[in-house]
VEXVEX-419202 format. One line per 8 residues: for each residue x negated, y, z of C-alpha. Coordinates in Angstrom, 3 decimals, always signed. Layout:
! residues N
X/Y/Z ~ ...
END
This chain:
! residues 328
-31.626/+6.358/+3.927 ~ -28.623/+4.175/+4.785 ~ -30.015/+0.837/+3.667 ~ -30.042/-1.742/+6.469 ~ -28.426/+0.787/+8.840 ~ -25.336/+0.553/+11.017 ~ -23.050/+3.484/+10.138 ~ -19.829/+4.599/+11.816
-17.262/+6.989/+10.306 ~ -14.736/+8.561/+12.672 ~ -11.424/+9.256/+10.965 ~ -12.608/+6.676/+8.467 ~ -9.175/+5.930/+6.992 ~ -8.643/+9.538/+5.817 ~ -9.320/+10.823/+2.299 ~ -12.947/+11.639/+3.096
-13.599/+8.402/+4.963 ~ -12.286/+6.182/+2.169 ~ -14.276/+8.000/-0.515 ~ -17.380/+8.023/+1.683 ~ -17.026/+4.270/+2.193 ~ -16.757/+3.766/-1.566 ~ -19.871/+5.866/-2.244 ~ -21.927/+4.215/+0.505
-21.226/+0.741/-0.850 ~ -21.995/+1.923/-4.398 ~ -25.330/+3.568/-3.574 ~ -26.641/+1.820/-0.466 ~ -26.831/-1.520/+1.280 ~ -25.868/-0.851/+4.891 ~ -26.189/-3.535/+7.517 ~ -22.731/-2.618/+8.792
-20.132/+0.100/+8.202 ~ -17.639/+0.677/+11.011 ~ -14.358/+2.501/+10.338 ~ -13.210/+4.141/+13.574 ~ -9.650/+5.479/+13.541 ~ -6.418/+5.343/+15.532 ~ -3.929/+4.195/+12.846 ~ -3.770/+0.419/+12.468
-1.550/+0.644/+9.362 ~ -4.064/+2.799/+7.514 ~ -6.814/+0.369/+8.529 ~ -4.754/-2.521/+7.201 ~ -4.197/-0.679/+3.909 ~ -7.882/+0.268/+3.606 ~ -8.876/-3.345/+4.241 ~ -7.029/-4.344/+1.057
-9.663/-2.396/-0.914 ~ -12.592/-3.100/+1.414 ~ -11.997/-6.542/+2.967 ~ -14.348/-7.750/+5.694 ~ -14.940/-10.991/+3.778 ~ -16.440/-9.087/+0.835 ~ -18.113/-6.081/+2.491 ~ -20.228/-5.616/+5.631
-17.424/-3.561/+7.184 ~ -15.475/-3.611/+10.450 ~ -12.321/-1.768/+11.488 ~ -12.325/-0.371/+15.004 ~ -9.100/+1.056/+16.441 ~ -9.775/+3.982/+18.754 ~ -9.364/+7.694/+19.360 ~ -12.161/+10.240/+19.743
-10.314/+11.430/+22.860 ~ -11.122/+8.062/+24.478 ~ -14.688/+8.337/+25.747 ~ -14.965/+4.721/+26.903 ~ -13.805/+3.414/+23.528 ~ -16.390/+5.573/+21.760 ~ -19.141/+4.176/+24.000 ~ -18.133/+0.663/+22.983
-17.961/+1.562/+19.271 ~ -21.322/+3.431/+19.249 ~ -23.302/+0.535/+20.675 ~ -26.093/-0.297/+18.199 ~ -25.076/+2.421/+15.702 ~ -27.784/+4.273/+13.740 ~ -25.697/+7.025/+12.150 ~ -22.315/+8.655/+12.824
-20.339/+10.670/+10.275 ~ -17.688/+12.549/+12.253 ~ -14.637/+13.252/+10.081 ~ -11.819/+12.808/+12.617 ~ -9.803/+15.961/+13.345 ~ -6.364/+17.452/+13.740 ~ -6.520/+19.849/+10.804 ~ -3.031/+21.006/+9.844
-2.901/+24.713/+10.722 ~ +0.847/+24.942/+11.589 ~ +0.682/+21.754/+13.676 ~ -2.285/+23.101/+15.646 ~ -0.457/+26.380/+16.295 ~ +2.571/+24.532/+17.654 ~ +0.552/+21.940/+19.583 ~ -2.570/+23.800/+20.717
-3.617/+21.458/+23.515 ~ -3.446/+18.466/+21.192 ~ -5.826/+20.171/+18.743 ~ -8.161/+21.063/+21.613 ~ -8.170/+17.480/+22.920 ~ -9.088/+16.010/+19.529 ~ -11.292/+18.693/+17.974 ~ -13.147/+19.962/+21.058
-12.963/+17.306/+23.782 ~ -13.357/+14.681/+21.059 ~ -16.549/+16.402/+19.889 ~ -17.915/+16.375/+23.447 ~ -17.115/+12.668/+23.761 ~ -18.938/+11.899/+20.509 ~ -21.994/+13.870/+21.619 ~ -22.221/+12.045/+24.959
-21.595/+8.633/+23.417 ~ -24.229/+9.262/+20.727 ~ -26.853/+10.426/+23.221 ~ -26.278/+7.592/+25.671 ~ -26.306/+4.962/+22.900 ~ -29.424/+6.388/+21.202 ~ -27.676/+6.999/+17.871 ~ -30.246/+8.367/+15.418
-28.184/+10.910/+13.460 ~ -24.776/+12.526/+13.866 ~ -23.350/+14.772/+11.158 ~ -19.998/+16.458/+11.773 ~ -17.585/+17.833/+9.179 ~ -16.467/+21.427/+9.681 ~ -14.272/+23.799/+7.657 ~ -14.316/+27.286/+6.182
-11.655/+28.145/+8.769 ~ -14.327/+27.933/+11.489 ~ -16.066/+31.039/+10.075 ~ -14.429/+34.077/+11.677 ~ -11.397/+32.002/+12.761 ~ -7.918/+33.542/+12.915 ~ -5.986/+30.366/+13.758 ~ -6.324/+27.750/+16.468
-7.536/+25.023/+14.116 ~ -10.414/+27.242/+12.974 ~ -11.188/+28.211/+16.573 ~ -11.363/+24.573/+17.685 ~ -13.642/+23.683/+14.789 ~ -15.921/+26.652/+15.529 ~ -16.153/+25.426/+19.113 ~ -16.859/+21.916/+17.827
-19.619/+23.254/+15.542 ~ -21.232/+25.070/+18.466 ~ -21.090/+21.924/+20.599 ~ -22.771/+19.766/+17.959 ~ -25.520/+22.296/+17.256 ~ -26.202/+22.873/+20.966 ~ -26.241/+19.108/+21.593 ~ -29.752/+19.012/+20.143
-30.964/+20.715/+23.317 ~ -29.766/+17.694/+25.328 ~ -31.705/+15.142/+23.281 ~ -34.981/+15.551/+25.166 ~ -37.144/+12.553/+24.339 ~ -34.202/+10.750/+22.740 ~ -34.163/+10.384/+18.956 ~ -30.570/+11.617/+18.531
-30.144/+14.690/+16.293 ~ -26.944/+16.547/+15.404 ~ -26.042/+18.613/+12.315 ~ -22.873/+20.095/+10.781 ~ -21.520/+20.414/+7.232 ~ -19.027/+23.177/+6.346 ~ -17.123/+23.430/+3.061 ~ -13.819/+24.722/+1.657
-10.640/+23.229/+0.191 ~ -10.924/+19.700/-1.109 ~ -9.107/+19.464/-4.432 ~ -6.100/+17.187/-4.106 ~ -6.529/+16.331/-0.423 ~ -3.405/+15.554/+1.600 ~ -1.441/+18.713/+2.392 ~ -3.417/+20.907/-0.007
-1.941/+23.333/-2.516 ~ -2.637/+21.403/-5.744 ~ -0.453/+18.328/-5.033 ~ +2.136/+20.749/-3.636 ~ +2.211/+22.774/-6.866 ~ +2.282/+19.660/-9.026 ~ +5.333/+18.363/-7.154 ~ +7.138/+21.692/-7.628
+6.215/+21.969/-11.301 ~ +9.540/+20.546/-12.462 ~ +11.525/+23.181/-10.541 ~ +10.217/+25.950/-12.798 ~ +9.080/+28.120/-9.852 ~ +5.984/+28.136/-7.635 ~ +5.694/+29.968/-4.291 ~ +2.702/+32.344/-4.194
+1.659/+33.764/-0.832 ~ -0.301/+36.741/-2.227 ~ -1.477/+37.505/-5.764 ~ -4.902/+38.588/-4.465 ~ -5.579/+35.306/-2.655 ~ -8.700/+33.292/-3.554 ~ -9.942/+29.881/-2.471 ~ -13.143/+27.826/-2.652
-12.657/+24.506/-4.465 ~ -14.635/+21.284/-4.104 ~ -13.775/+17.758/-5.194 ~ -13.699/+14.884/-2.738 ~ -16.657/+13.262/-4.510 ~ -18.675/+16.481/-4.277 ~ -17.823/+16.776/-0.580 ~ -19.007/+13.233/+0.143
-22.182/+13.694/-1.898 ~ -22.963/+16.918/-0.047 ~ -22.453/+15.317/+3.360 ~ -24.727/+12.385/+2.480 ~ -27.402/+14.621/+0.943 ~ -27.274/+16.868/+4.029 ~ -27.603/+13.818/+6.260 ~ -30.701/+12.806/+4.317
-32.533/+16.095/+4.893 ~ -31.215/+16.975/+8.352 ~ -33.629/+17.235/+11.267 ~ -31.164/+18.594/+13.833 ~ -29.436/+21.912/+14.390 ~ -28.627/+22.817/+10.779 ~ -25.210/+23.939/+9.571 ~ -25.114/+23.117/+5.859
-22.911/+25.125/+3.458 ~ -22.680/+24.162/-0.251 ~ -22.521/+26.642/-3.123 ~ -19.132/+25.936/-4.683 ~ -16.871/+27.874/-7.069 ~ -13.759/+29.937/-6.290 ~ -10.417/+30.432/-7.989 ~ -7.579/+32.940/-7.660
-4.378/+31.321/-6.470 ~ -2.456/+32.846/-9.403 ~ -4.959/+31.419/-11.920 ~ -4.687/+28.036/-10.229 ~ -0.883/+28.156/-10.469 ~ -0.991/+29.154/-14.154 ~ -3.435/+26.354/-14.948 ~ -1.288/+23.704/-13.240
+2.124/+24.945/-14.379 ~ +1.827/+27.516/-17.178 ~ +5.599/+27.674/-17.720 ~ +6.550/+28.251/-14.081 ~ +7.614/+31.566/-12.602 ~ +5.894/+32.832/-9.445 ~ +7.785/+33.801/-6.302 ~ +5.883/+35.920/-3.764
+6.555/+34.642/-0.232 ~ +3.863/+36.414/+1.824 ~ +0.852/+35.089/+3.717 ~ +1.749/+32.382/+6.216 ~ +0.827/+32.594/+9.923 ~ -2.839/+31.759/+10.495 ~ -3.727/+32.062/+6.803 ~ -6.502/+34.229/+5.332
-6.403/+36.227/+2.113 ~ -9.894/+34.977/+1.236 ~ -11.904/+32.115/+2.655 ~ -15.240/+32.755/+4.363 ~ -17.967/+30.182/+4.892 ~ -20.783/+32.469/+6.069 ~ -19.966/+35.590/+8.074 ~ -22.074/+38.753/+8.180
-23.259/+37.838/+11.673 ~ -24.187/+34.302/+10.556 ~ -26.234/+35.835/+7.726 ~ -28.969/+36.816/+10.183 ~ -29.782/+33.125/+10.556 ~ -28.989/+31.945/+7.002 ~ -31.484/+30.530/+4.502 ~ -30.499/+30.235/+0.836
-31.524/+27.352/-1.419 ~ -30.637/+26.678/-5.051 ~ -27.447/+24.700/-4.341 ~ -26.684/+25.299/-0.654 ~ -27.238/+27.458/+2.414 ~ -28.397/+26.515/+5.891 ~ -27.234/+28.486/+8.905 ~ -30.036/+27.915/+11.373
-29.332/+27.679/+15.122 ~ -29.874/+30.595/+17.467 ~ -32.391/+28.474/+19.345 ~ -34.618/+25.941/+17.595 ~ -35.286/+22.539/+19.116 ~ -37.351/+21.093/+16.296 ~ -40.189/+22.286/+14.127 ~ -39.730/+23.490/+10.546
-37.632/+21.188/+8.380 ~ -40.231/+19.532/+6.167 ~ -37.703/+17.218/+4.482 ~ -36.571/+20.067/+2.218 ~ -39.056/+20.333/-0.628 ~ -37.629/+23.607/-1.935 ~ -38.703/+26.908/-0.385 ~ -35.668/+28.818/+0.814
-35.222/+32.550/+1.271 ~ -33.425/+34.656/+3.859 ~ -30.139/+36.106/+2.638 ~ -29.976/+39.938/+2.583 ~ -28.606/+41.964/+5.474 ~ -24.824/+42.328/+5.286 ~ -24.456/+39.117/+3.241 ~ -21.041/+37.420/+3.384
-20.225/+34.213/+1.533 ~ -16.509/+34.426/+0.813 ~ -14.244/+33.160/-1.949 ~ -13.616/+36.649/-3.362 ~ -17.283/+37.709/-3.771 ~ -18.474/+34.453/-5.284 ~ -20.773/+34.290/-8.320 ~ -19.119/+31.091/-9.550
-15.469/+30.779/-10.645 ~ -13.424/+27.767/-11.790 ~ -12.014/+27.969/-15.314 ~ -8.768/+26.257/-16.309 ~ -10.512/+23.465/-18.237 ~ -12.756/+22.700/-15.264 ~ -9.824/+22.643/-12.846 ~ -7.903/+20.186/-15.045
-10.984/+17.984/-15.129 ~ -11.286/+18.165/-11.323 ~ -7.676/+17.063/-10.748 ~ -7.341/+14.347/-13.389 ~ -7.491/+11.525/-10.837 ~ -5.155/+13.048/-8.281 ~ -2.181/+10.939/-7.224 ~ +0.901/+12.888/-6.161
END
């Protein structure tokens, strides 16, 4: 699907963008891959692993807040993977307008630039925090999701189609709990917010594979949610540092006890497949998705997909396998 295509990744120097770049070059032969991000140092560092002399890649400095720069970058692009975001919950709470400018206004800029440049496909990365949000980051990402889904109504006779992917915690990503616990392991004590807390877990590789597989079958308007396992925070702590004591510190501002990826209200529009769910849009702009060979089924009334009512749970051995390549 990406062979001989021009692909652009916003936030391309982040954890997701670097892994996505690696996977694309392993599995496909793109005509060009453009890394769009605002940090020239991270672009310089990424270019050591993916030099322009060896790969069909270009590094484009810009910010999703800058509409004119996006228009320039999107010229001739076939596919956009939107991974740029301000995503640290405490930072968003302290700097709300900055999160709004990047996560919401940035989404609007991407939509307009994609439509006016006749980009074929746009797939945006969301977060579990956008489902029933209780913090500003989640609220901005929910707004972003709504913008991307509704953007399909603006396409008209244009070929541009927009979809969204939502998943939970990426194991070992920057700022996540696993590297944090591993760093504190030597102290003999780990801070636990609440013993009841649960979290969805997905590896970076699984996240990239799910985004690319969703891009392959998207026709516009879908919000894709993968089926991924959960783990109790206490079990995670015991697996990483079995000899450490636990100190209860209470739930932090803007934090949930359990993660939710599909709310009860979303369930009215949710179709279940063997390895993922699709939350369909309130209004449909395209005919039935014929790219999906499997026949899905409507989820039951009252269905909620949350980390505490999951059918799949991570065991210690599986967690250790998932984190073996993490650098702290």
